[in-house]
N, C-alpha and C positions, 0 to 999 in steps of 0.2 A: 190736658189729656196725657196719660202716662202709658208706657209700654205694657205695664202690668194690667192695666184696665183693658187694653186690647186683647191680651192673652186670656183674661177672664171671659170677655165677650166671645172670642173664638171657641173656647171650650164649651160655653153654654150653647152656642150654635151647633156644635158637634154632638153634644149629649141631649139637647132639648130637655134637660132635667137639671134643676138647680142642685139637688142633693148629689147626683153623680158628678156634676161639674165641681162641686166643692171637694169631693173626695179626690178627684184627679189633681186638683190644685193644692191639696193639703191646707185647705182653708175652712173656716166655719161657714155654714150656709148664709148667715146674716152678712158676713163680710163680702161674699160673692154678690149678694143683692145690693149692698151699698156701693160696691165698685161699679156695677152695671148702672145704677142710678146716677152716679157721678159722671160716667161716660156719656149717658144719654143727655144729661144736663149740659155737658161741654159741647156735644154735637148739635144739640138743639132739636132733636127729633126722637121719637120712640123707636127703638131698635128691636125690642123683643116684646111680643104680646104674651102675657102670662095670666093664667086663670087657675082655679083650683084643679082643673082637669088636665090641662096641657100647656106646653110652652112652644111657641112658634115665632119665627122671625117675621117682622113686618116687611113690607116691600123695601122700605129704606134700609132695614137691617140686612136684607139679602144683598143689596148693592154695596153696603158698607163692608160686609164680609169679604166680597170679592176684592175690594181695594186693600183691605188690611192683609189679605193673603199675600199680596204683592209686597207689602212692607215686611212681612216675616220672611219671604223668600229673599228679599234684598239683604235683610239682616243675616240670614244664614250664609249668603254668598260673601258678605263682608267678613264674617268670622273665618270662612274657609280660606279666603284670600290672605287674611292676616296670618293665619297659621302657616300657609304656604310660604309667605314672605319670611316668617320667623325661622323656618327650617331650611330656607334656601332652595325650595323645590319649585320655584317659578312663580309666575303671577298671571294676571289677566291680560290677554292680548286682544285689543279692540280692532276688529276687522269689519269693514263694510264692503259691499259688492254690488255691482249691477246685475241684472237678470242673467245675461249669457255667461258671465264669469261665475255666477253661483252654480249654474248647471254644469259647466265644463271644468272648473278648477277647484271650487271650494270643497266638494266632497272628497276628492282624492287628497287635497291638502290636509283636511282634518284627520283623515286616516293616517297620513304620514306623521302628523303631530302626535297622535295617540301612541304610535310606536316609538318615535324618536325623542319626544319631549313630553312624557305623560304628566309632568308637573305643571304644564302650561294650561291655564283656563282660557278659553276663547269666548269673547262676547261678540256676537254676530248681528249685523243689520243689513237689510237690503235698502240701498239709497241710490238716487240718481247721481250722476257725475258731478253736477254743480254743488249739490249739498255735501258730497264727500270731500271735495276740494276745500270747501270752507271749513268743514270739521277738522280736516288735517291741519290747516293753518292755525286753527284755534287750539290745537292740541287735544281735541276730543276724540280723535281716532289715531291708531298706530299705523294701520295699513288700509289702503283703498284699492279696490279693483275697479277701474274706471275706463271710459272711452278716452282715447288719446289721439294725438300726442298731447302731453301736459306741458304747458308753458306758464308756470306760476312761480314767481320768486319765492324762495323758501321751501319749495317742494322738489323732491327728486322723483324720477320715474324710470321705468324700464319696460320696453315693449315685450309682450308675452305672445300674443297670437292675434289673428284676424278672423272675423266672422262675416259672412255675407249679409247684406240687407235683402229682405224679401218683401213681397206684398201679400196682404190678406184681404179677402172679400167674403161676403156672406155666401152660404152654400148654394143658393139659387140666383146668384149674381150672373149677369150675362157673360162675364168673363170666366166663370167657374168651370166651364166645360173643358178648358185647357189647363195646362200646368205652367204656362209661360206667359209673362206680361212684357210686351215691348214698350219702350219709352213713348212711342207714337200713340199708344192706346191710352196713356194716363190722362191727357187733357180732355178726353171724351167723357170722363166721369168726374164727379166730385172726388177729391183726394184729401187725405189727412197726413200731413208731414210730421206731426208731433203733438204732444200734449204738455201742459204746464208741468214743470219739474223734471221732464225728461231732458236728456242731453241734447243741446242744439246741434251736436255733431251728426246725429241721425238725419235731421232736416237738411243741414248744410251739405252732407254727402249726397243725398238724393238730388238736390237741386243742381249740384255741380256735375253729377253723372248725367243727368238729363241734358244739361247745357252742352256737354261734350258730344252728345248724340244729336245736337241741333234742335232740341225740344226745350222751349222756354216754360218753366214752371215757376209759380210764385209760392212763397210760404203760405200755408193755410193757417187759418185762425186756430190757435192751440186750444184744445179742450182742457177742462180743469184738472182732470185726473184720468188714470188708466181705465177706471170703470166707465166713465163717460165715453172715452175713446172706443172701448169695446162695444158699448151699446150702439154707438153711431154706426159701426161696421155691421153689426148684427141686424139692423133695421133699415138701412138705406143702401143705395148703390155706391157708396163711398169706397175708395181704395185706401187701405192703411199700409204703413211701412214700419218695419221693425227688424231687429236682428233675427237671424235664423232660429236660435233657440226660443225666442219669444214667439215667433211665427209658428213653430211646432207646437208650442203650448196652446196657442189660439186654435190651431188645427184640431187638437185634442178636444177643444171646447166647441167644435162645430163649424169653425170658419174654414175657408178653402185657401190653401197656400199656393202662391205663384212665384216662380223664380224669374228674376229680371233678365232681359235679353236685349241686345246681343252681349252686353258685359254686365257683370254683377258688381255693384259698388260694395266696398268692404269697410268694416269698422274695425279699428285697432283697439285691442284691450291691453291696457298697461297696468302695472302695479305702481302705486304712488305712495310716498311717505314724506313726513316732515324731516328736512335735513338736520334739524336740531335734535331729533330723536336718536339717541345713541344706545337704545336698549338692544342687547345682543340678540334677543329672540326675534326682533324685527329683521335684522340682517339675515338670520337663519331662514325665516319664512320667505323673504325675497328670493334667496337662493333656491329654495325648494320650489317656489312657483315657477322660476325660470326653467328648472329641470322638468317639471311636470308639463309645462307648455310645449316643450320639444317633443313630447310623446303624443300630443293630441293633434288629430287631423280633422278639420272641420270641412264637411262636404255639403 
């Protein structure tokens, strides 16, 4: 399979006409047909249905087109990054974030970078804290916005800010009439302290805060993902726990938000990096994140 064959297929998909595709590609029409046939032979399925009247993508061709669009996008990005590196205009900074940090810190950070370092390209991902720490250690990330504190050999970290943990329940839950949840109420209902791939710090913080109030909670069985977690809350009397920004998003989706009382457990957000990463832009972003965090007040 050759890149030129992919280009021919994409042009056919856009034009749905072999003659127009050939004109765009500056090729003879038989050459376009031969390249498509060779591509279909390599892939092992028919990608284009053609008759004397029309040209249409097959279902397999539609799926294949979506995937090769990603290949072309990656190739374009590779060219742009190579050109930036050659001219000294910066490179790609790989940043991952958890949900509250993405809402509180990422948007103002990107705005700062557009003004102060327009040559830097950012590659962004939302990931749980455990996955971020592993990626930083492997060298697959430059900066992580994680729950802390961070105690991993090979990683540096800096405290940025704290966010409250809140509870969420379905709109017609027996507790939904109020806006406050006491720790004594939690054992009266099923509760969800986490889901697989989420940071264990959310669960650990809830259990410790309850114990400090004389309430013994046990870790609940983690659900497989966030979608399962949300579905459980929407359809049962379970109580869920999350950061305040995540709770506000759940509230926008129809759940009811409860603040914890008499004390609110807090989650620390830290910026983390690999100590062997001496890229100047990493140090610059860490400094900017610290300055941004000082301007944010979470209530």
